C-alpha positions as a Markdown table, in Angstrom:
| # | Residue | x | y | z |
|---|---|---|---|---|
| 1 | Met | -9.8 | 12.1 | -13.8 |
| 2 | Asn | -6.7 | 14.0 | -12.7 |
| 3 | Ile | -3.9 | 11.8 | -11.6 |
| 4 | Ile | -0.6 | 12.8 | -10.0 |
| 5 | Val | 2.3 | 10.3 | -10.2 |
| 6 | Cys | 5.3 | 10.7 | -8.0 |
| 7 | Val | 8.6 | 9.4 | -9.5 |
| 8 | Lys | 12.2 | 9.4 | -8.4 |
| 9 | Gln | 15.5 | 9.3 | -10.3 |
| 10 | Val | 17.7 | 6.7 | -8.6 |
| 11 | Pro | 21.1 | 5.2 | -9.3 |
| 12 | Asp | 21.1 | 2.1 | -11.4 |
| 13 | Ala | 21.2 | -0.8 | -8.9 |
| 14 | Lys | 24.2 | -2.4 | -10.5 |
| 15 | Asp | 26.3 | 0.7 | -10.0 |
| 16 | Val | 25.4 | 1.6 | -6.4 |
| 17 | His | 28.2 | 2.2 | -3.9 |
| 18 | Leu | 28.5 | 4.3 | -0.8 |
| 19 | Asp | 30.6 | 7.4 | -0.1 |
| 20 | Thr | 32.2 | 6.6 | 3.3 |
| 21 | Val | 33.1 | 10.2 | 3.9 |
| 22 | Thr | 29.6 | 11.7 | 3.4 |
| 23 | Asn | 27.7 | 8.5 | 4.4 |
| 24 | Thr | 25.4 | 8.9 | 1.3 |
| 25 | Leu | 25.0 | 7.1 | -2.0 |
| 26 | Ala | 27.8 | 8.1 | -4.4 |
| 27 | Arg | 25.9 | 9.5 | -7.5 |
| 28 | Glu | 28.8 | 11.1 | -9.5 |
| 29 | Gly | 29.5 | 9.1 | -12.6 |
| 30 | Val | 26.7 | 6.6 | -11.9 |
| 31 | Glu | 24.0 | 6.1 | -14.4 |
| 32 | Ser | 20.5 | 7.1 | -13.2 |
| 33 | Ile | 17.2 | 5.6 | -14.0 |
| 34 | Met | 13.5 | 6.0 | -13.1 |
| 35 | Asn | 12.8 | 4.1 | -9.9 |
| 36 | Pro | 11.4 | 0.7 | -11.2 |
| 37 | Tyr | 8.4 | 0.7 | -8.9 |
| 38 | Asp | 7.4 | 4.2 | -10.1 |
| 39 | Gln | 7.2 | 2.9 | -13.7 |
| 40 | Tyr | 4.3 | 0.6 | -12.6 |
| 41 | Ala | 2.6 | 3.6 | -11.0 |
| 42 | Leu | 3.0 | 5.6 | -14.1 |
| 43 | Glu | 1.7 | 2.8 | -16.3 |
| 44 | Glu | -1.4 | 2.4 | -14.1 |
| 45 | Ala | -2.1 | 6.1 | -14.2 |
| 46 | Val | -1.9 | 6.2 | -18.0 |
| 47 | Arg | -4.2 | 3.2 | -18.3 |
| 48 | Leu | -6.8 | 4.8 | -16.0 |
| 49 | Val | -6.8 | 8.0 | -18.0 |
| 50 | Glu | -7.2 | 6.0 | -21.3 |
| 51 | Val | -10.4 | 4.5 | -19.8 |
| 52 | His | -11.8 | 7.4 | -17.8 |
| 53 | Gly | -10.3 | 10.5 | -19.4 |
| 54 | Gly | -8.4 | 13.2 | -17.7 |
| 55 | Glu | -4.7 | 14.0 | -17.3 |
| 56 | Val | -1.6 | 12.5 | -15.8 |
| 57 | Thr | 0.8 | 14.9 | -14.2 |
| 58 | Val | 4.2 | 13.5 | -13.1 |
| 59 | Ile | 6.3 | 15.2 | -10.4 |
| 60 | Thr | 9.7 | 14.6 | -9.0 |
| 61 | Met | 11.9 | 16.3 | -6.5 |
| 62 | Gly | 15.6 | 16.2 | -7.5 |
| 63 | Pro | 18.5 | 18.0 | -9.2 |
| 64 | Pro | 18.2 | 19.5 | -12.7 |
| 65 | Gln | 19.2 | 16.2 | -14.3 |
| 66 | Ala | 16.1 | 14.5 | -12.9 |
| 67 | Glu | 14.4 | 16.1 | -15.8 |
| 68 | Glu | 15.4 | 13.0 | -17.7 |
| 69 | Val | 13.0 | 10.7 | -15.9 |
| 70 | Leu | 10.2 | 13.3 | -16.4 |
| 71 | Arg | 10.8 | 13.2 | -20.2 |
| 72 | Gln | 10.8 | 9.4 | -20.0 |
| 73 | Ala | 7.4 | 9.6 | -18.2 |
| 74 | Ile | 6.0 | 11.8 | -21.0 |
| 75 | Ser | 7.2 | 9.4 | -23.6 |
| 76 | Cys | 5.3 | 6.7 | -21.8 |
| 77 | Gly | 2.0 | 8.6 | -21.8 |
| 78 | Ala | 2.1 | 11.3 | -19.1 |
| 79 | Asp | 0.5 | 14.6 | -20.2 |
| 80 | Gln | 2.7 | 17.0 | -18.2 |
| 81 | Ala | 5.6 | 17.0 | -15.8 |
| 82 | Val | 6.9 | 19.1 | -12.9 |
| 83 | Leu | 10.4 | 19.2 | -11.6 |
| 84 | Ile | 10.7 | 20.4 | -8.0 |
| 85 | Ser | 14.3 | 21.5 | -7.8 |
| 86 | Asp | 16.3 | 23.7 | -5.4 |
| 87 | Arg | 19.7 | 23.4 | -3.7 |
| 88 | Ala | 17.8 | 24.0 | -0.5 |
| 89 | Phe | 16.2 | 20.5 | -0.9 |
| 90 | Ala | 19.6 | 18.7 | -0.6 |
| 91 | Gly | 20.0 | 16.2 | 2.2 |
| 92 | Ala | 16.2 | 15.7 | 2.7 |
| 93 | Asp | 15.1 | 12.6 | 4.5 |
| 94 | Thr | 11.7 | 11.0 | 3.9 |
| 95 | Trp | 10.0 | 13.4 | 6.3 |
| 96 | Ala | 11.3 | 16.5 | 4.5 |
| 97 | Thr | 10.7 | 14.9 | 1.2 |
| 98 | Ala | 7.0 | 14.2 | 2.0 |
| 99 | Tyr | 6.7 | 17.8 | 3.2 |
| 100 | Thr | 8.2 | 19.2 | -0.1 |
| 101 | Leu | 5.9 | 17.0 | -2.2 |
| 102 | Glu | 2.9 | 18.0 | -0.2 |
| 103 | Lys | 3.6 | 21.7 | -0.8 |
| 104 | Ala | 4.2 | 21.0 | -4.5 |
| 105 | Val | 0.9 | 19.0 | -4.9 |
| 106 | Arg | -1.1 | 21.8 | -3.2 |
| 107 | Thr | 0.6 | 24.3 | -5.6 |
| 108 | Ile | -0.3 | 22.2 | -8.6 |
| 109 | Gly | -4.0 | 22.2 | -7.6 |
| 110 | Thr | -6.9 | 19.6 | -7.5 |
| 111 | Phe | -6.4 | 15.9 | -8.1 |
| 112 | Asp | -8.5 | 12.7 | -7.8 |
| 113 | Leu | -5.7 | 10.2 | -7.3 |
| 114 | Ile | -2.0 | 10.1 | -6.4 |
| 115 | Leu | 0.0 | 7.0 | -7.5 |
| 116 | Cys | 3.5 | 6.2 | -6.1 |
| 117 | Gly | 5.7 | 3.2 | -6.4 |
| 118 | Lys | 5.8 | 1.0 | -3.3 |
| 119 | Gln | 9.3 | 2.2 | -2.5 |
| 120 | Ala | 12.5 | 3.5 | -4.0 |
| 121 | Ile | 15.3 | 1.1 | -4.6 |
| 122 | Asp | 18.0 | 3.4 | -3.2 |
| 123 | Gly | 16.4 | 4.0 | 0.2 |
| 124 | Asp | 13.9 | 1.1 | 0.5 |
| 125 | Thr | 12.0 | 2.9 | 3.3 |
| 126 | Ala | 8.5 | 2.9 | 1.7 |
| 127 | Gln | 7.7 | 6.0 | 3.8 |
| 128 | Val | 7.3 | 8.9 | 1.4 |
| 129 | Gly | 4.0 | 7.8 | -0.2 |
| 130 | Pro | 2.2 | 7.3 | 3.2 |
| 131 | Gly | 3.9 | 10.4 | 4.6 |
| 132 | Leu | 2.6 | 12.5 | 1.6 |
| 133 | Ala | -1.0 | 11.1 | 2.2 |
| 134 | Met | -0.8 | 11.9 | 5.8 |
| 135 | Arg | 0.2 | 15.5 | 5.1 |
| 136 | Leu | -2.5 | 15.9 | 2.5 |
| 137 | Asp | -5.0 | 14.4 | 4.9 |
| 138 | Ile | -6.3 | 11.8 | 2.4 |
| 139 | Pro | -6.5 | 8.0 | 2.7 |
| 140 | Cys | -3.6 | 5.8 | 1.7 |
| 141 | Ile | -3.6 | 2.2 | 0.6 |
| 142 | Ala | -0.2 | 0.6 | 0.3 |
| 143 | Cys | 1.0 | -2.3 | -1.8 |
| 144 | Val | -1.8 | -2.2 | -4.3 |
| 145 | Gln | -1.7 | -5.1 | -6.8 |
| 146 | Lys | -4.8 | -4.3 | -8.7 |
| 147 | Ile | -7.4 | -1.6 | -9.2 |
| 148 | Arg | -10.7 | -3.4 | -9.6 |
| 149 | Gln | -13.0 | -0.5 | -10.2 |
| 150 | Val | -13.3 | 3.3 | -10.3 |
| 151 | Ala | -16.8 | 4.5 | -10.4 |
| 152 | Gly | -17.7 | 8.1 | -9.6 |
| 153 | Lys | -15.9 | 8.9 | -6.4 |
| 154 | Glu | -15.5 | 5.3 | -5.4 |
| 155 | Ile | -12.4 | 3.1 | -6.0 |
| 156 | Val | -11.9 | -0.6 | -5.2 |
| 157 | Val | -8.4 | -2.1 | -5.1 |
| 158 | Glu | -6.6 | -5.2 | -4.0 |
| 159 | Arg | -4.0 | -4.7 | -1.4 |
| 160 | Met | -1.2 | -7.4 | -1.4 |
| 161 | Met | -0.8 | -9.2 | 1.9 |
| 162 | Asp | 1.6 | -12.0 | 3.1 |
| 163 | Asp | -1.2 | -14.6 | 2.9 |
| 164 | Gly | -3.2 | -13.3 | -0.1 |
| 165 | Tyr | -4.8 | -9.9 | -0.6 |
| 166 | Asp | -7.4 | -7.6 | 0.9 |
| 167 | Val | -10.2 | -5.9 | -1.1 |
| 168 | Val | -10.4 | -2.3 | 0.0 |
| 169 | Glu | -12.9 | 0.3 | -1.0 |
| 170 | Thr | -12.6 | 4.0 | -0.4 |
| 171 | Glu | -13.5 | 7.4 | -1.7 |
| 172 | Leu | -11.4 | 9.7 | -3.9 |
| 173 | Pro | -9.1 | 11.5 | -3.5 |
| 174 | Val | -6.7 | 8.7 | -2.3 |
| 175 | Leu | -3.0 | 7.9 | -2.5 |
| 176 | Leu | -2.0 | 4.4 | -3.7 |
| 177 | Thr | 1.4 | 2.9 | -3.6 |
| 178 | Val | 1.7 | 0.0 | -6.1 |
| 179 | Val | 3.7 | -3.2 | -6.5 |
| 180 | Lys | 5.1 | -4.6 | -9.7 |
| 181 | Asp | 2.3 | -7.2 | -10.0 |
| 182 | Ile | -0.2 | -4.5 | -11.0 |
| 183 | Asn | 0.8 | -4.3 | -14.7 |
| 184 | Glu | 3.5 | -4.4 | -17.3 |
| 185 | Pro | 4.9 | -1.0 | -18.2 |
| 186 | Arg | 4.8 | -0.1 | -21.9 |
| 187 | Val | 7.8 | 0.7 | -24.1 |
| 188 | Pro | 7.9 | 4.3 | -25.3 |
| 189 | Ser | 6.6 | 4.7 | -28.9 |
| 190 | Leu | 8.4 | 6.9 | -31.4 |
| 191 | Lys | 5.6 | 9.4 | -31.2 |
| 192 | Gly | 5.9 | 9.4 | -27.4 |
| 193 | Lys | 9.7 | 10.1 | -27.6 |
| 194 | Met | 9.1 | 13.0 | -30.0 |
| 195 | Lys | 6.5 | 14.4 | -27.7 |
| 196 | Ala | 8.9 | 14.1 | -24.7 |
| 197 | Lys | 11.7 | 15.8 | -26.6 |
| 198 | Lys | 9.6 | 18.9 | -27.3 |
| 199 | Ala | 7.7 | 18.9 | -23.9 |
| 200 | Gln | 8.1 | 21.9 | -21.6 |
| 201 | Ile | 9.0 | 20.8 | -18.1 |
| 202 | Lys | 7.6 | 23.1 | -15.5 |
| 203 | Arg | 10.1 | 23.9 | -12.7 |
| 204 | Met | 9.3 | 24.8 | -9.1 |
| 205 | Thr | 11.7 | 26.1 | -6.5 |
| 206 | Ala | 11.2 | 26.2 | -2.7 |
| 207 | Ala | 9.9 | 29.7 | -3.1 |
| 208 | Asp | 7.4 | 28.7 | -5.8 |
| 209 | Ile | 5.8 | 26.1 | -3.5 |
| 210 | Gly | 5.9 | 28.3 | -0.4 |
| 211 | Ala | 8.1 | 25.9 | 1.5 |
| 212 | Asp | 9.3 | 26.8 | 5.0 |
| 213 | Pro | 13.2 | 26.8 | 4.9 |
| 214 | Arg | 13.1 | 25.1 | 8.3 |
| 215 | Cys | 11.2 | 22.1 | 7.0 |
| 216 | Ile | 13.1 | 21.2 | 3.8 |
| 217 | Gly | 16.5 | 19.7 | 3.0 |
| 218 | Leu | 18.9 | 18.9 | 5.8 |
| 219 | Pro | 17.5 | 21.5 | 8.3 |
| 220 | Gly | 14.1 | 19.9 | 8.0 |
| 221 | Ser | 15.3 | 16.3 | 8.3 |
| 222 | Pro | 15.0 | 14.8 | 11.8 |
| 223 | Thr | 16.9 | 11.7 | 10.7 |
| 224 | Gln | 20.4 | 11.6 | 9.4 |
| 225 | Val | 22.9 | 8.9 | 8.4 |
| 226 | Met | 25.8 | 9.1 | 10.9 |
| 227 | Lys | 27.7 | 6.0 | 9.9 |
| 228 | Val | 27.8 | 3.5 | 7.0 |
| 229 | Phe | 29.7 | 0.2 | 7.3 |
| 230 | Pro | 29.6 | -3.3 | 5.8 |
| 231 | Pro | 28.2 | -6.0 | 8.1 |
| 232 | Gln | 30.8 | -8.1 | 9.9 |
| 233 | Ala | 31.2 | -11.7 | 8.5 |
| 234 | Arg | 29.7 | -14.2 | 11.0 |
| 235 | Gly | 30.3 | -18.0 | 11.4 |
| 236 | Glu | 32.5 | -20.3 | 9.4 |
| 237 | Lys | 32.5 | -21.2 | 5.8 |
| 238 | Ala | 32.9 | -24.7 | 4.4 |
| 239 | Val | 33.2 | -25.9 | 0.8 |
| 240 | Phe | 32.2 | -29.5 | 0.1 |
| 241 | Ala | 33.7 | -31.5 | -2.8 |
| 242 | Gly | 32.6 | -34.6 | -4.6 |
| 243 | Asn | 29.2 | -35.8 | -5.9 |
| 244 | Leu | 25.9 | -34.9 | -4.3 |
| 245 | Asp | 25.9 | -38.0 | -1.9 |
| 246 | Glu | 29.4 | -37.3 | -0.8 |
| 247 | Gln | 28.6 | -33.6 | -0.2 |
| 248 | Ile | 25.5 | -34.5 | 1.9 |
| 249 | Ala | 27.6 | -36.9 | 4.0 |
| 250 | Gln | 30.2 | -34.2 | 4.6 |
| 251 | Leu | 27.4 | -31.8 | 5.6 |
| 252 | Val | 25.9 | -34.2 | 8.1 |
| 253 | Val | 29.3 | -34.7 | 9.7 |
| 254 | Lys | 29.7 | -30.9 | 9.9 |
| 255 | Leu | 26.3 | -30.3 | 11.5 |
| 256 | Ala | 26.4 | -33.3 | 13.9 |
| 257 | Pro | 27.9 | -31.3 | 16.8 |
| 258 | Tyr | 25.0 | -28.9 | 16.7 |
| 259 | Leu | 22.2 | -31.4 | 16.7 |
């Protein structure tokens, strides 16, 4: 079973701030981590290969320093990793990113399953996974909380819904986006860290994947951030003092004109 896992290097959530000049996330001097949702996708891929055999290939599109998350992925059980990196990819929106990943996946070769995190914590769009599936012309099941069974070319999963879950069956190949309920990611072992340190990370440029320059980076992005601003404060603020009963009485008086 050959599985591809898409991961992303993102700024650590506690250090995120916006550059008001470029209207993008300020990444200079900010610690980067593997997107948390992608860690669950990676763990699920490794578990599937442990049961069914095969290989886990991890890919990411990003700057040279994104190699760090690929080595982390290898330390957690991935077999090989591919860094898709080129200055021409800069400024890509979700549409251009999905295109770039599609070209990379087709360059890598055959696969049975693609796993992605539900969304990235820096953009929160949840669009790249489904967009990649659409471009590859394969089924996509989003928000998967459990893989029930993989038998031959059939896969059965549970898709999280607001009021429970759906049981969905489809044929491989398929792309799944997963939520954190699916598993508990493992901690890298010493052996895994040593393997990651020595691993050869394959690199691919825009030319290597045969990407059309008009479809990547800023030129290939139909959506752009034009303005970033904090939301305006609305309404009044009130602070109540005293014990609980006194605070409740004050709240009732405050709300009375609106009832």
